[in-house]
C-alpha positions as a Python dict, from the first residue, in 0.01 Angstrom:
ca = {
    (1, 'M'): (0, 0, 0),
    (2, 'T'): (102, 359, -60),
    (3, 'T'): (125, 594, 237),
    (4, 'T'): (-120, 882, 201),
    (5, 'I'): (-215, 1201, 379),
    (6, 'F'): (-537, 1134, 569),
    (7, 'K'): (-572, 1492, 703),
    (8, 'I'): (-382, 1820, 687),
    (9, 'N'): (-412, 2015, 1014),
    (10, 'V'): (-317, 2373, 1109),
    (11, 'K'): (-392, 2624, 1381),
    (12, 'P'): (-322, 2996, 1340),
    (13, 'D'): (-176, 3207, 1618),
    (14, 'T'): (-483, 3268, 1832),
    (15, 'P'): (-431, 3492, 2137),
    (16, 'G'): (-516, 3315, 2461),
    (17, 'E'): (-522, 2967, 2304),
    (18, 'V'): (-270, 2687, 2278),
    (19, 'G'): (-190, 2537, 1938),
    (20, 'L'): (-432, 2248, 1959),
    (21, 'P'): (-648, 2099, 1854),
    (22, 'K'): (-545, 2183, 1500),
    (23, 'I'): (-820, 2215, 1240),
    (24, 'P'): (-837, 2034, 905),
    (25, 'V'): (-767, 2215, 577),
    (26, 'E'): (-781, 2083, 222),
    (27, 'K'): (-463, 2241, 88),
    (28, 'V'): (-152, 2403, 232),
    (29, 'M'): (186, 2542, 135),
    (30, 'I'): (495, 2405, 307),
    (31, 'S'): (810, 2607, 364),
    (32, 'K'): (1118, 2545, 571),
    (33, 'W'): (927, 2700, 864),
    (34, 'G'): (631, 2464, 843),
    (35, 'L'): (278, 2475, 707),
    (36, 'D'): (135, 2809, 599),
    (37, 'G'): (-129, 2918, 848),
    (38, 'D'): (6, 2705, 1132),
    (39, 'Y'): (160, 2857, 1443),
    (40, 'N'): (370, 2654, 1686),
    (41, 'R'): (417, 2872, 1994),
    (42, 'F'): (653, 2623, 2164),
    (43, 'R'): (882, 2605, 1860),
    (44, 'K'): (882, 2982, 1803),
    (45, 'Q'): (915, 3098, 2162),
    (46, 'K'): (1102, 2820, 2341),
    (47, 'K'): (1302, 2655, 2062),
    (48, 'K'): (1410, 2968, 1868),
    (49, 'N'): (1200, 2863, 1565),
    (50, 'D'): (1398, 2541, 1522),
    (51, 'A'): (1334, 2425, 1163),
    (52, 'D'): (1380, 2063, 1278),
    (53, 'M'): (1035, 2103, 1436),
    (54, 'A'): (864, 2258, 1132),
    (55, 'V'): (616, 1981, 1049),
    (56, 'M'): (470, 1716, 1279),
    (57, 'I'): (328, 1388, 1153),
    (58, 'L'): (128, 1115, 1319),
    (59, 'S'): (-27, 805, 1170),
    (60, 'I'): (-391, 710, 1187),
    (61, 'D'): (-296, 374, 1345),
    (62, 'V'): (-195, 562, 1663),
    (63, 'L'): (-525, 752, 1669),
    (64, 'D'): (-714, 424, 1618),
    (65, 'A'): (-524, 262, 1906),
    (66, 'L'): (-594, 559, 2135),
    (67, 'N'): (-964, 545, 2047),
    (68, 'N'): (-966, 171, 2126),
    (69, 'E'): (-810, 258, 2464),
    (70, 'G'): (-1097, 497, 2540),
    (71, 'W'): (-941, 829, 2433),
    (72, 'P'): (-1166, 997, 2169),
    (73, 'V'): (-873, 1149, 1976),
    (74, 'K'): (-937, 1299, 1631),
    (75, 'P'): (-689, 1405, 1361),
    (76, 'G'): (-520, 1729, 1467),
    (77, 'D'): (-596, 1688, 1838),
    (78, 'L'): (-238, 1598, 1929),
    (79, 'G'): (-91, 1886, 1727),
    (80, 'E'): (9, 1692, 1420),
    (81, 'N'): (14, 1878, 1089),
    (82, 'L'): (-14, 1569, 872),
    (83, 'T'): (-216, 1266, 975),
    (84, 'L'): (-96, 976, 760),
    (85, 'S'): (-258, 649, 665),
    (86, 'N'): (-102, 324, 543),
    (87, 'I'): (216, 369, 744),
    (88, 'D'): (326, 172, 1050),
    (89, 'Y'): (410, 426, 1320),
    (90, 'S'): (590, 168, 1532),
    (91, 'I'): (879, 130, 1288),
    (92, 'I'): (940, 500, 1209),
    (93, 'K'): (1272, 630, 1339),
    (94, 'I'): (1491, 939, 1328),
    (95, 'G'): (1657, 970, 988),
    (96, 'D'): (1377, 801, 789),
    (97, 'R'): (1266, 1002, 483),
    (98, 'I'): (933, 1055, 314),
    (99, 'N'): (849, 1269, 13),
    (100, 'I'): (529, 1462, -54),
    (101, 'G'): (540, 1577, -413),
    (102, 'E'): (859, 1784, -435),
    (103, 'V'): (897, 1818, -57),
    (104, 'S'): (1148, 1588, 108),
    (105, 'L'): (1099, 1530, 479),
    (106, 'E'): (1350, 1357, 705),
    (107, 'I'): (1242, 1265, 1055),
    (108, 'S'): (1444, 1476, 1297),
    (109, 'L'): (1283, 1446, 1642),
    (110, 'I'): (1014, 1263, 1830),
    (111, 'C'): (744, 1484, 1982),
    (112, 'D'): (706, 1436, 2355),
    (113, 'P'): (364, 1488, 2514),
    (114, 'C'): (315, 1810, 2710),
    (115, 'T'): (65, 1969, 2946),
    (116, 'N'): (-99, 2166, 2661),
    (117, 'L'): (-284, 1839, 2599),
    (118, 'N'): (-482, 1922, 2915),
    (119, 'N'): (-678, 2168, 2698),
    (120, 'L'): (-841, 1882, 2510),
    (121, 'P'): (-1195, 1843, 2645),
    (122, 'Y'): (-1154, 1471, 2715),
    (123, 'V'): (-827, 1517, 2908),
    (124, 'G'): (-828, 1815, 3147),
    (125, 'K'): (-603, 1833, 3451),
    (126, 'E'): (-765, 1533, 3616),
    (127, 'K'): (-663, 1292, 3335),
    (128, 'S'): (-340, 1467, 3233),
    (129, 'T'): (-93, 1226, 3392),
    (130, 'S'): (-264, 921, 3248),
    (131, 'F'): (-296, 1071, 2899),
    (132, 'I'): (65, 1192, 2888),
    (133, 'K'): (183, 848, 3003),
    (134, 'T'): (-17, 671, 2732),
    (135, 'L'): (125, 906, 2464),
    (136, 'M'): (493, 848, 2546),
    (137, 'K'): (675, 754, 2223),
    (138, 'R'): (358, 787, 2016),
    (139, 'R'): (262, 1153, 2000),
    (140, 'G'): (428, 1211, 1663),
    (141, 'W'): (748, 1294, 1477),
    (142, 'Y'): (894, 1623, 1354),
    (143, 'F'): (1041, 1699, 1011),
    (144, 'P'): (1226, 1996, 866),
    (145, 'P'): (1117, 2041, 500),
    (146, 'T'): (1426, 2060, 282),
    (147, 'C'): (1296, 2251, -20),
    (148, 'P'): (1013, 2483, -126),
    (149, 'A'): (713, 2306, -269),
    (150, 'P'): (385, 2346, -453),
    (151, 'P'): (67, 2324, -244),
    (152, 'V'): (13, 1991, -69),
    (153, 'T'): (-332, 1835, -73),
    (154, 'N'): (-450, 1496, 44),
    (155, 'A'): (-185, 1361, -189),
    (156, 'V'): (8, 1041, -216),
    (157, 'L'): (326, 1018, -16),
    (158, 'I'): (625, 844, -165),
    (159, 'C'): (830, 707, 120),
    (160, 'A'): (1132, 487, 168),
    (161, 'P'): (1039, 120, 132),
    (162, 'C'): (1193, 47, 470),
    (163, 'Y'): (878, 163, 647),
    (164, 'C'): (594, 167, 397),
    (165, 'S'): (309, -73, 454),
}
């Protein structure tokens, strides 16, 4: 099977709000700083706009597993920009590459869960510890885009055969 984009998710800089949940869009431009229309406060303010954290991906298999565990997670809830299907999250590792059209993405960092997840209506402070624990090593991965690109839609991803399903 070919890995595909299931959802594209962004959240603009909204005063008084954290960057999630992200909302779905049909089309987006990607630059070395991430997806147009998406604001990552943590990256910009705490990580000096580190391009290694420009785009976050997560696979639908993780969301399915979380739903089966009783967490009603939807695409974009965890802050991912691209929700992917037909890819096995469990075998992704730093240094793996995927391509979306003319954009080449190389996994640079894993995304650790944070207390901003408390803002999700099904988490809150009372379930924070449990939710963060269940997300360890499965919240998503970061990529720095390596070239400018045309708009990305729910397009086919061409990825290294080492981790395609």
